[in-house]
N, C-alpha and C positions, 0 to 999 in steps of 0.2 A: 152195841153189842157189848153185853157187861164183862166184867174182868173175866170171869171165871168161863161166861161162854168165848171167850177170847182164848182166854188158857187149853181148855180144851178142845179148842181149833185149833192151834199149837202141836197138843200132841199129837192130835191123829196124823198133822203132815209130816212129825217128825218121827215116828215108831224105829229108825233104825238105829236111833241115838239112844233108844231105851229112856223114852222121858218120864221120869218122876215129880209132877207134882205134888205141891207142896200149898196148904192155904194157910195165909198168917192172919194171924189175930186184927190186923192192922185192915182188913181186905185184902191184900196185896196175895198175889198168886205169885209160887217160884216154881220155875220148871228144871230141872236136875240134870243134864246130858252126862251121854256118856259116848268115849270115842269121838269127841265133836272138838271142832277147836273154840265154841262158846262151853264153858261148862255150867253157868245158868244165865237163864230168861227171867226177869221180874217183868210180873205187867200189873199198873198198879195206875192210879189217878191223883199219886203225891209226891211228894219227892221223900225219898228215905232215907235210911241208914248210908253210910259211906260207901260204896259198891266196892266188893270184888272183883281182882282181877276175874279176865275175860267173861263179864256180865253183863249182857243188853239188857235195854230193857221197852218195854212196850209200855209207851205213855200217850194217858189223853189230855194232858195237862202241859205240856211244853210243845216247840219246836222239835225237828225230827234234825237228828248231828251222828252221821256215819262216820268222822273223824275219830283214831284212834281204835283202840279195843274194848272199851267199855263207849258202847254205841244205845243211841235213843232213837226209836223208833215210834211212827205212830200211828204207820199200816202193819197190818198182819203180814200183808201177801210179800210184804218186801222185806223182812224180817225174815222169815220164811226161803227167800230166793236167798238172799245174800248168806244164809248159813251153808245152801246147799251149793 
């Protein structure tokens, strides 16, 4: 599944957080969430700039890490499950 399709899937599963999808020129997608413990979800296949607090990432190029407030996931369903 490509990055945009993953982003659309996450948006459809997190409607209660009023997600706003932004597509960056680098190919990454960002989802801004409202009234949620996480402010942003970044979906990418590469390292980005230093992440802001309360940003979770869905990445295909690294291993998962669920430690701390800035988590990295490789599985869409696990990310959505942890958010709810």
